[in-house]
SERO-4910 file (N, C-alpha, C, O; in steps of 0.05 Angstrom, whole numbers):
BEGIN
 pado doro    nc1    nc2    nc3   cac1   cac2   cac3    cc1    cc2    cc3    oc1    oc2    oc3
  Met    A     17    -24      0      0      0      0     18     25      0     41     24      9
  Ile    A      6     46    -10     20     72    -11      2     93      3    -22     94     -2
  Ala    A     14    109     20      0    131     32     12    157     23     37    160     22
  Tyr    A     -4    177     18      6    203      9    -14    225     16    -37    220     21
  Ser    A     -4    250     16    -21    273     21    -32    283     -5    -18    282    -26
  Ala    A    -57    292     -5    -70    302    -29    -91    323    -22   -100    325      1
  Lys    A   -100    337    -42   -122    356    -40   -147    343    -50   -148    333    -73
  Phe    A   -168    341    -33   -193    328    -41   -216    346    -32   -220    351     -8
  Glu    A   -232    355    -51   -254    373    -45   -246    397    -28   -258    403     -7
  Glu    A   -224    409    -36   -213    433    -23   -201    428      5   -196    447     20
  Ala    A   -197    403     12   -186    396     38   -161    380     35   -158    364     16
  Asn    A   -142    383     53   -118    366     54   -124    340     67   -133    339     90
  Val    A   -120    318     53   -128    292     64   -105    272     60    -85    277     46
  Ile    A   -107    249     74    -88    227     70   -102    206     53   -124    198     58
  Cys    A    -88    198     31    -98    178     13    -83    152     17    -58    153     18
  Ile    A    -97    130     19    -84    104     22    -93     86     -2   -117     82     -6
  Val    A    -74     76    -17    -80     61    -42    -68     33    -41    -43     31    -37
  Pro    A    -84     12    -43    -73    -15    -46    -58    -17    -73    -69     -9    -93
  Ile    A    -34    -29    -73    -18    -31    -97    -12    -61   -102     -5    -76    -84
  Ser    A    -15    -69   -127     -9    -97   -135     21   -101   -137     36    -81   -136
  Glu    A     30   -126   -140     58   -132   -142     71   -119   -167     95   -114   -167
  Asp    A     55   -114   -188     67   -101   -212     64    -71   -211     68    -57   -231
  Gly    A     57    -60   -187     57    -31   -183     33    -17   -192     33      8   -195
  Lys    A     10    -31   -196    -14    -18   -205    -34    -16   -182    -36    -34   -165
  Pro    A    -50      6   -181    -70      9   -160    -92    -13   -162   -101    -18   -185
  Glu    A   -100    -24   -140   -120    -45   -140   -148    -36   -133   -167    -50   -136
  Ala    A   -150    -11   -123   -176      0   -115   -174     30   -114   -152     42   -116
  Glu    A   -197     43   -110   -197     72   -107   -184     79    -80   -184     63    -61
  Pro    A   -172    103    -79   -159    111    -54   -178    112    -30   -201    120    -33
  Ile    A   -169    103     -7   -183    107     18   -176    135     28   -153    142     31
  Ile    A   -197    151     34   -192    179     42   -194    181     73   -214    172     85
  Val    A   -174    192     85   -174    197    114   -171    227    118   -153    240    107
  Glu    A   -189    238    134   -188    267    140   -174    271    166   -184    264    187
  Pro    A   -150    284    165   -136    290    190   -150    311    206   -167    326    195
  Pro    A   -144    314    232   -159    333    249   -152    362    242   -168    380    249
  Thr    A   -130    368    229   -123    395    220   -114    394    192   -108    372    181
  Gln    A   -112    417    179   -104    418    151    -73    418    148    -63    412    126
  Asp    A    -59    423    169    -30    423    168    -19    398    183    -23    396    207
  Tyr    A     -6    380    168      4    356    180     27    345    163     31    353    141
  Lys    A     42    327    175     64    313    161     62    283    166     59    275    189
  Leu    A     64    267    145     64    238    148     91    229    159    112    242    154
  Ser    A     90    208    175    115    198    187    120    169    181    136    155    195
  Gly    A    107    158    161    113    131    152     95    110    165     76    115    179
  Trp    A    102     85    158     86     61    166     98     47    190    123     47    193
  Ser    A     81     36    206     90     17    227     91    -11    215     80    -15    193
  Thr    A    104    -29    229    105    -57    219     79    -71    219     75    -91    205
  Asp    A     59    -61    235     33    -74    235     12    -59    219    -12    -63    223
  Gly    A     21    -42    201      3    -30    182    -12     -4    191    -33      1    181
  Lys    A      0     11    209    -11     36    217      5     59    203     29     55    197
  Ile    A     -8     81    199      5    105    188      8    125    210    -12    130    225
  Gly    A     31    137    214     35    157    234     36    185    220     45    187    198
  Phe    A     26    205    234     29    232    224     28    251    248     17    245    269
  Cys    A     39    275    244     38    296    265     24    320    254     29    328    231
  Thr    A      7    333    270     -5    358    262     14    380    268     28    380    288
  Thr    A     15    400    250     35    421    252     22    449    251     34    468    243
  Glu    A     -3    450    260    -18    475    259    -16    488    287    -27    477    306
  Glu    A     -3    511    289      0    525    314    -27    530    327    -46    537    313
  Pro    A    -30    525    354    -10    514    372    -15    484    377     -6    473    397
  His    A    -28    471    358    -37    443    362    -18    423    349    -23    412    328
  Phe    A      5    418    362     23    398    353     17    372    368     17    371    392
  Ala    A     11    351    353      5    325    366     10    303    347     11    307    322
  Leu    A     14    278    357     19    255    341     -7    239    339    -22    236    358
  Tyr    A    -11    227    315    -35    211    310    -27    186    295     -6    185    282
  Thr    A    -44    166    296    -41    142    279    -68    137    266    -89    145    276
  Val    A    -68    122    244    -92    113    231    -87     86    218    -64     81    208
  Ser    A   -106     68    218   -103     42    206   -101     44    175   -111     63    163
  Ala    A    -87     25    163    -85     24    134   -112     21    121   -115     27     97
  Ser    A   -132     11    135   -159      8    124   -175     33    127   -199     34    119
  Gly    A   -163     55    138   -177     80    141   -192     81    168   -185     66    186
  Gly    A   -212     98    169   -227    100    194   -218    122    212   -208    142    202
  Arg    A   -222    119    237   -218    140    257   -188    144    262   -173    124    266
  Thr    A   -179    169    263   -151    174    271   -150    173    302   -169    181    316
  Val    A   -127    164    312   -123    161    341   -101    180    350    -79    179    340
  Gln    A   -108    198    368    -88    217    379    -72    203    401    -84    193    420
  Val    A    -46    202    398    -29    187    417    -13    205    436     -1    195    455
  Thr    A    -12    231    431      0    250    449    -19    273    454    -35    279    436
  Pro    A    -18    285    477    -35    309    482    -26    332    464     -3    332    455
  Glu    A    -44    351    460    -36    374    444    -15    390    459    -16    392    484
  Gly    A      4    400    445     27    414    457     48    417    436     44    433    417
  Tyr    A     70    403    438     90    404    418    102    376    414    115    365    432
  Ala    A     97    364    391    108    338    385    113    337    355     95    339    339
  Thr    A    138    335    348    145    336    320    169    317    314    180    306    332
  Tyr    A    175    314    288    195    295    279    191    267    289    209    256    302
  Pro    A    167    256    285    162    229    295    177    207    280    182    210    256
  Ser    A    183    186    293    198    163    281    188    138    295    189    136    319
  Trp    A    180    118    279    171     92    290    194     76    300    216     76    289
  Ser    A    189     61    322    208     39    329    205     17    309    184     14    298
  Pro    A    226      1    305    225    -20    285    202    -40    289    191    -52    270
  Asp    A    195    -45    315    173    -65    320    146    -52    320    126    -66    324
  Gly    A    144    -26    315    119    -12    313    104     -7    339     81      1    338
  Thr    A    117    -11    361    103     -8    387    107     20    399     91     28    416
  Arg    A    127     35    390    132     62    401    137     82    379    145     75    357
  Ile    A    131    107    386    136    130    368    155    149    383    148    158    405
  Phe    A    178    155    371    196    174    383    192    201    370    185    203    346
  Phe    A    196    222    385    192    249    375    207    270    391    219    263    411
  Leu    A    206    295    381    219    317    395    197    333    409    177    340    397
  Asn    A    201    338    435    181    353    450    187    383    452    206    392    440
  Ala    A    170    397    467    173    427    468    199    435    481    209    458    476
  Glu    A    211    418    498    236    425    511    260    415    494    283    414    504
  Thr    A    255    408    469    275    397    450    289    373    463    313    371    461
  Glu    A    273    356    475    283    330    485    271    308    467    250    311    456
  Ile    A    286    286    465    275    263    451    257    248    471    266    240    492
  Ala    A    233    243    463    214    229    479    201    207    463    205    205    439
  Trp    A    186    189    477    171    169    462    145    163    476    141    169    499
  Val    A    126    152    460    100    145    470     92    119    457    100    113    435
  Ser    A     76    104    471     65     79    459     49     85    434     36    106    433
  Ala    A     50     68    415     34     72    390      4     72    396    -11     82    379
  Asp    A     -4     62    419    -32     63    427    -39     87    444    -61     90    453
  Gly    A    -19    104    449    -23    127    467    -15    120    495     -9     97    501
  Gly    A    -15    140    512     -8    135    540     12    155    550     14    177    539
  Glu    A     27    148    571     45    166    584     70    171    566     81    152    554
  Ile    A     79    196    565    102    203    549    127    199    566    128    207    590
  Glu    A    147    186    555    172    181    569    195    197    556    196    198    531
  Ile    A    211    209    572    234    225    562    259    207    562    264    192    581
  Ile    A    275    209    541    300    194    540    321    210    555    329    231    545
  Pro    A    331    200    578    351    216    593    378    216    580    388    195    572
  Ala    A    390    239    578    417    242    567    436    248    590    432    267    605
  Leu    A    457    232    593    476    235    615    500    251    606    510    246    584
  Phe    A    508    270    622    531    287    615    552    287    637    545    286    661
  Ala    A    577    288    629    598    290    649    597    318    662    588    337    650
  Glu    A    605    320    687    604    345    702    621    366    688    644    360    679
  Arg    A    610    390    685    623    413    673    628    409    643    643    424    631
  Thr    A    614    390    631    616    386    602    593    400    589    570    397    597
  Pro    A    597    416    568    575    430    554    555    410    544    562    389    533
  Arg    A    529    416    548    508    398    540    505    397    510    512    416    495
  Val    A    496    374    500    488    372    472    459    382    470    441    371    483
  Glu    A    455    402    454    428    415    452    415    407    425    426    414    404
  Leu    A    392    394    427    377    389    403    366    415    393    362    434    408
  Ile    A    360    416    367    350    440    355    323    435    342    321    416    326
  Pro    A    303    451    347    277    447    335    276    459    306    260    477    301
  Glu    A    293    448    289    295    458    262    290    436    242    289    412    249
  Tyr    A    287    444    217    281    426    195    303    405    192    327    411    189
  Gly    A    295    380    191    314    358    185    332    349    207    354    339    201
  Val    A    324    354    232    342    346    254    344    316    258    363    307    271
  Gly    A    326    301    247    328    272    250    311    261    272    288    268    276
  Asn    A    323    243    287    309    227    308    302    200    295    279    192    294
  Ala    A    323    187    285    319    161    270    327    138    288    349    138    299
  Val    A    310    118    290    315     95    307    329     73    291    322     68    268
  Ser    A    350     61    303    365     41    289    349     16    283    328     11    296
  Pro    A    356      0    262    341    -23    255    337    -44    277    317    -58    278
  Asp    A    356    -45    296    353    -64    318    338    -51    342    334    -64    362
  Gly    A    330    -26    339    315    -13    360    330     -4    385    317      2    405
  Thr    A    357     -4    384    372      2    408    383     30    409    390     39    431
  Ser    A    385     44    387    398     70    387    382     90    370    366     83    353
  Ile    A    386    116    376    374    137    360    397    156    351    415    162    366
  Val    A    395    164    326    414    184    315    399    209    310    376    209    301
  Phe    A    411    232    316    397    258    313    418    280    308    442    276    312
  Ser    A    408    303    299    425    326    294    424    345    319    403    348    330
  Ala    A    447    356    326    447    374    349    471    393    348    489    389    332
  Val    A    470    412    366    493    431    368    505    428    396    491    418    415
  Lys    A    530    435    399    543    434    425    562    458    427    576    465    408
  Glu    A    561    471    450    578    495    455    607    489    449    618    469    459
  Gly    A    619    506    434    648    503    428    653    487    402    676    486    393
  Ile    A    632    475    391    636    460    366    619    474    344    595    476    346
  Pro    A    632    484    323    617    498    302    600    480    286    606    456    282
  Gly    A    577    490    277    559    475    260    540    457    274    537    457    299
  Ile    A    526    441    259    506    421    269    516    394    260    522    389    237
  His    A    517    375    279    529    349    273    511    326    284    492    331    298
  Leu    A    519    302    277    503    279    284    513    267    311    537    266    316
  Trp    A    494    259    327    499    247    353    482    221    355    462    219    342
  Met    A    491    203    372    476    178    376    473    173    406    491    179    422
  Ile    A    450    162    414    444    156    442    428    131    443    411    126    426
  Pro    A    432    114    464    414     91    468    385     99    472    380    120    483
  Val    A    366     83    462    338     90    465    329     91    494    309    105    500
  Glu    A    343     77    512    335     78    540    350    100    555    347    103    579
  Gly    A    366    116    540    381    138    553    410    131    557    418    108    556
  Gly    A    426    152    561    455    147    565    471    171    555    460    193    553
  Lys    A    496    167    550    514    189    542    513    192    511    518    173    497
  Pro    A    507    216    501    508    221    472    536    217    461    555    227    473
  Val    A    538    204    439    564    199    425    563    214    399    545    212    383
  Gln    A    584    230    394    585    246    370    594    229    346    615    216    348
  Leu    A    579    229    324    586    214    300    601    230    280    619    220    266
  Thr    A    593    256    276    606    272    256    617    298    269    606    307    289
  Ser    A    639    308    258    650    333    268    666    346    245    673    332    226
  Ser    A    671    371    248    686    386    227    694    413    238    679    425    254
  Pro    A    718    423    230    725    450    238    709    471    223    708    494    231
  Gln    A    695    462    202    678    480    187    649    480    198    641    460    209
  Pro    A    635    502    196    607    503    206    587    489    188    568    501    179
  Tyr    A    592    464    182    573    448    166    548    442    182    548    444    207
  Glu    A    527    435    168    502    427    180    495    399    170    489    395    147
  Asp    A    496    380    188    490    352    182    461    346    191    455    347    214
  Arg    A    444    339    171    415    336    177    405    311    163    419    298    147
  Phe    A    379    304    169    365    282    156    380    255    159    384    242    138
  Pro    A    388    247    183    402    222    185    384    198    179    360    199    184
  Cys    A    395    177    168    380    154    159    397    129    162    419    128    151
  Trp    A    388    109    177    404     85    182    405     67    157    386     65    142
  Ser    A    428     54    154    430     33    134    414      9    144    410      6    168
  Pro    A    404     -9    126    388    -32    134    401    -50    155    388    -61    172
  Asn    A    428    -53    153    442    -70    172    451    -55    197    462    -67    216
  Gly    A    446    -29    198    451    -14    222    480     -7    227    487      2    249
  Asp    A    498    -11    208    526     -5    213    535     23    203    557     31    207
  Ser    A    517     37    188    523     63    177    499     81    178    476     72    181
  Val    A    504    107    176    483    127    175    488    145    151    510    156    149
  Ala    A    469    148    134    470    168    112    458    194    122    440    194    139
  Phe    A    467    216    111    456    242    120    462    263     99    478    258     81
  Leu    A    449    286    101    455    309     84    473    328     98    468    335    121
  Arg    A    494    337     84    512    357     95    508    383     79    511    383     55
  Phe    A    501    404     93    496    430     81    521    447     84    532    451    106
  Arg    A    530    458     62    551    479     62    543    498     40    521    509     41
  Met    A    560    503     20    551    519     -3    531    504    -19    512    515    -31
  Gln    A    534    477    -20    515    459    -33    506    438    -13    516    437      9
  Cys    A    487    422    -22    477    400     -5    486    374    -17    481    369    -41
  Asn    A    498    356     -1    507    330    -11    501    308      9    498    313     32
  Ile    A    500    284     -2    496    260     15    523    249     24    541    245      8
  Phe    A    525    243     50    548    230     61    540    205     76    516    202     83
  Val    A    559    187     81    554    163     97    576    162    118    600    166    112
  Val    A    569    156    143    588    153    164    583    127    179    560    119    183
  Ser    A    604    114    188    601     89    204    591     96    232    597    118    242
  Val    A    576     78    244    567     83    272    590     81    291    587     89    315
  Glu    A    613     71    282    637     71    299    652     97    297    672    101    311
  Gly    A    642    116    280    655    142    277    674    141    253    672    123    236
  Gly    A    691    161    252    710    163    230    702    184    210    682    199    214
  Glu    A    717    187    189    712    207    169    688    200    151    688    178    139
  Pro    A    668    217    149    645    211    131    654    209    102    673    223     93
  Arg    A    641    192     87    647    188     58    626    203     42    602    198     45
  Gln    A    635    220     24    616    235      7    607    218    -16    623    205    -30
  Ile    A    580    217    -20    568    199    -40    560    215    -66    562    204    -88
  Thr    A    552    240    -63    544    256    -86    563    279    -89    579    285    -72
  Ser    A    560    292   -112    577    316   -118    558    340   -121    534    337   -123
  Asp    A    570    364   -122    554    388   -125    539    388   -152    518    401   -154
  Leu    A    549    373   -171    535    372   -197    509    356   -196    493    358   -214
  Asp    A    505    341   -175    481    324   -172    456    341   -164    434    331   -165
  Ser    A    461    365   -154    439    383   -146    420    369   -126    396    368   -130
  Val    A    431    358   -105    416    344    -84    398    364    -70    407    385    -61
  Ala    A    372    357    -67    353    375    -54    353    371    -24    362    349    -14
  Ser    A    345    391     -9    343    389     20    317    374     27    296    386     29
  Ser    A    320    348     32    296    332     37    304    306     51    328    300     54
  Val    A    284    291     59    288    265     71    302    246     51    295    246     27
  Ile    A    321    230     61    333    210     44    328    182     55    319    180     78
  Gly    A    332    161     39    327    134     48    343    114     34    350    117     11
  Trp    A    350     92     48    364     69     37    345     50     23    321     49     31
  Ser    A    354     36      3    338     14     -8    340     -9     12    359    -11     27
  Pro    A    321    -28     12    322    -50     31    346    -68     27    350    -87     41
***
């Protein structure tokens, strides 16, 4: 199935279309009306739910809806919840809250849990940024999260990794230049992270989760757009 945003009878809606193995639609789109007109899709869970977040001030909240359509389910209270990311098993949704902390909630709703970040005494904190493309991507084995953040004394925006249950953030990318590393995306085997690096141009890089020098995949001639990227299975 494919889910996408569309305009239907002057309203912004979510369309869900069953697709055959040869890539052809098998039925008319299922129309789902989100609670607000401003929203962003956040992908599929493993059990066939679609996640999305509403982005209409001041009502930021996370929702899910079944692939068969029907009623949308609000899983976080209204407030600030953005950049949602499913856990690989589909049981949790991770997101950025109003305090720019990484939090998670059950896919069925419930109490919000904050992922604690541990810092050494007198060490500058790693500060998440509520900006476009900061990430919050869960590893394929569900044990780690990679995200974009800033830290005092380090120029630019770089990638960091933290266990999903909390712990010490580990820096994955660094540079003496004020680059901006955004839109992190895990490789299927979980040993690398692809991301966009912004400087004069935007390019795709790949870095090992063990750290090291990122490898540039594209060139300035490729005219890479500032958008979400993804690995093939």
